[in-house]
KEZAZA-73904 format. One record per residue (C-alpha): x negated, y, z; residue number from 1. Coordinates in Angstrom, 2 decimals, always signed. Example, Ala and Ser with C-alpha at 12.3 -4.5 7.8 and 13.67 -1.06 7.14 Angstrom:
<atoms>
(atom (-12.30 -4.50 +7.80) 1)
(atom (-13.67 -1.06 +7.14) 2)
</atoms>
This chain:
<atoms>
(atom (-50.59 -78.10 -82.51) 1)
(atom (-48.18 -75.78 -84.35) 2)
(atom (-49.91 -76.39 -87.70) 3)
(atom (-46.92 -75.17 -89.70) 4)
(atom (-47.39 -71.60 -88.43) 5)
(atom (-49.88 -68.99 -89.64) 6)
(atom (-52.63 -67.42 -87.54) 7)
(atom (-50.38 -64.47 -86.63) 8)
(atom (-46.77 -65.22 -85.78) 9)
(atom (-43.60 -63.19 -85.28) 10)
(atom (-41.37 -62.97 -82.24) 11)
(atom (-38.85 -65.21 -84.02) 12)
(atom (-41.52 -67.85 -84.62) 13)
(atom (-42.60 -67.58 -80.97) 14)
(atom (-39.01 -68.31 -79.97) 15)
(atom (-38.98 -71.38 -82.24) 16)
(atom (-42.34 -72.64 -80.97) 17)
(atom (-41.38 -72.42 -77.29) 18)
(atom (-37.63 -73.03 -77.71) 19)
(atom (-36.82 -69.81 -75.85) 20)
(atom (-34.63 -66.79 -76.49) 21)
(atom (-35.76 -63.35 -77.61) 22)
(atom (-35.38 -61.84 -74.15) 23)
(atom (-37.72 -64.43 -72.67) 24)
(atom (-40.17 -63.92 -75.53) 25)
(atom (-40.27 -60.14 -75.06) 26)
(atom (-40.74 -60.66 -71.33) 27)
(atom (-43.78 -62.90 -71.94) 28)
(atom (-45.22 -60.39 -74.40) 29)
(atom (-44.48 -57.28 -72.33) 30)
(atom (-46.03 -58.75 -69.18) 31)
(atom (-49.17 -59.81 -71.04) 32)
(atom (-48.61 -63.47 -70.19) 33)
(atom (-49.02 -64.22 -73.89) 34)
(atom (-51.75 -62.03 -75.35) 35)
(atom (-50.51 -60.04 -78.33) 36)
(atom (-50.55 -56.55 -79.78) 37)
(atom (-48.17 -54.18 -81.49) 38)
(atom (-48.47 -52.20 -84.67) 39)
(atom (-45.86 -49.49 -84.26) 40)
(atom (-42.80 -51.51 -83.23) 41)
(atom (-43.85 -54.90 -84.64) 42)
(atom (-45.46 -57.52 -82.40) 43)
(atom (-48.41 -59.45 -83.81) 44)
(atom (-48.97 -62.64 -81.84) 45)
(atom (-52.06 -64.77 -82.42) 46)
(atom (-51.11 -68.46 -82.61) 47)
(atom (-54.12 -69.18 -80.40) 48)
(atom (-52.50 -67.15 -77.59) 49)
(atom (-49.43 -69.37 -77.72) 50)
(atom (-51.51 -72.56 -77.80) 51)
(atom (-53.58 -71.32 -74.83) 52)
(atom (-50.37 -70.49 -72.93) 53)
(atom (-48.89 -73.95 -73.56) 54)
(atom (-52.10 -75.69 -72.50) 55)
(atom (-52.36 -73.56 -69.34) 56)
(atom (-48.74 -74.12 -68.35) 57)
(atom (-48.80 -77.84 -69.06) 58)
(atom (-52.14 -78.22 -67.25) 59)
(atom (-53.69 -80.28 -70.04) 60)
</atoms>
């Protein structure tokens, strides 16, 4: 799942992966729904966090 992406993804890549807008992406990140961290002002999002989120939400 999501093999074309690296281990750490950007907010833009998160938007592509989930087909959502930036506001929705920042909401997911800010609330901690998708586990990620920031270095200064740049979000670092582990691909595994996105995969885990998709699996949890789709109840697979």
